[in-house]
N, C-alpha and C positions, 0 to 999 in steps of 0.2 A: 580763465585758468582756475583750476580747483584750489580750494583753500585747505584741503586735508581734513583731519579729524576735528581740529579746534577752529572755531570761528573767531574772527577778531572782534573784540568788544570795543565799545566807544571809549573805555577808560584807558586803553593802551594795548599794545601787542606784546607777544612773548619775546623775550630777549634771550638769546643763547650766547654763552661765552665761547670764544674761539679757543682752540687748544693752546695757542700762544698766550692768551690772557690767563688761562688756567695755570700754565707753567710759571708765568711771571707773578701770579697771585694778584693780578689787578683786574678781576672780573667786575662787571657792572652790577652784579647782584649785591643787594644790601646784606650786611652781616646779620645773622639771626641773634636772638637774645642769648642763646647758650654760648655761641662763639664769643660774643662780647663779654659775657660773664666769665668764660674760661680765660680770656686774655686778661681780664681785670684781676682774677685770682692769681694768675701767673706773675703778674707785676707785683702783687702784694707779697707773694711768697719770695720773690727775689729780694724785695726790700727787707723782709723779716730775716731771711737767711743771711743777708749781709750784716744786719745789726747783731744777731745772736752769735756770729762767728762760729758756725758749725754745730751749735747745740740745737737739737730738734726734740720737741716734746711729742708724746705719743698721740695727742689729739690732732696735731697738725699733719702727721703722716697719714692718718686714716682719711680715706676719701669720703666726703660727705655726700649724701644722696638727697636729691630734691631740694627742699627748702631748709634742710638741716644746717647747711653752711651759712645761711642768712639769719635764721632764727635760732637762738639758743633757748632750749627748753629745759625745765626741771620737772620731769614727770616721775613721780615716785613709783608708778605702776609700769614704767618702761623697763622691759627686760633686756639687759645688754647681753649680746652674745658672748658666751664664755669660750675663750680660745684655750684648748687643752694641748699641752705639749706632749710629745710622744713619750717622754720620760715620766710624765705624771699619770699616764694611763695605767689602770690596774688590769693586768692581763689575766690574772687568776679569777677575777670577778665574773660571775655568770649572771646574765640577766634572766629574770623569771619570765616565763612565757604566759601569755594571757590564756584564759579558759578556751577561747576559740582555737588558738594555735595549738594548745595541748590536745584538744579533741581531734583536730585535723591530723596531727602526727599519729595519734593512736589509731585513727581510722586507716591511715596509710599502712601502718605496721600490721594491723589486723588483715587488711586486704592482701598484703605481701605474704603473710603467714598462710592465709587460705589458699592463695595461688600455689605456694610451695606444696602444701598438702594435696592440692588438686592434681599437680603434676605427678606426685608419688602414688596417687590413686587411693588415698586414705580417707577421702571425704565420701559422704553418702552419695552426693551427686555424681562424683567421678565413678563410683562403683556402678551406679545405674547406667552411666554412659558406656562404661566398659562392657557391661552385660548386654546392652543394646547393640554395641558394635560386634560382639561375639555372635549374637543371634543373626545379625545381618550378614556377617561373613559366612556363617553356616548356610543360610538360605541361598546366598550367591554361589557357594560351592555346590550345593545340591542342584541349583538351576543349571550350572555349567555342566555337571555330570549328566543331567537329563538331556541337555542339548547334544552332548557327545554321543549318547546312546541313540538319540533320534537320528543323528547324522550317520552313524554307522549302520543303523537299520535301513535308512534311505539308500545308502550306498549298496547294501546287500540286495535290495529290491531291484536296483538298476542293473546290478551284475547278473541277477537271475533273469531279468527281462531280456538281456542281450544274449543269453545262452539259448 
């Protein structure tokens, strides 16, 4: 009988929880460190909230990341995030753009201005293009006229040959 993807090792076999065990919360899997730590913190919070009778400090409500909950540090270089309220924001204040951003905006505006002039036919390149287009149209019109003349001449020869 095949063993599947995973081979059994001499140290033990994989154990899978049944759906009933998962619903009951009595799986055979050992608890991970984070789960134990979370349970421990919940128990502490319950004890503290019972003692303080509803008074919560700002530090306790903020969730600690990593080892911050375990180790208290006094780092003078640590920049604490500043939470700005909507009422404290200055709407009229404009931020200055960096040199690169200013140059990029100028470049876009110049390109848009050039394209507008191009459409109106005011730039030198557009004049050249329009002259070239007029010349091509004229050549095509002459070629079409010439073809019509040749066709009529051919038809006349055929008509004369039949008579």
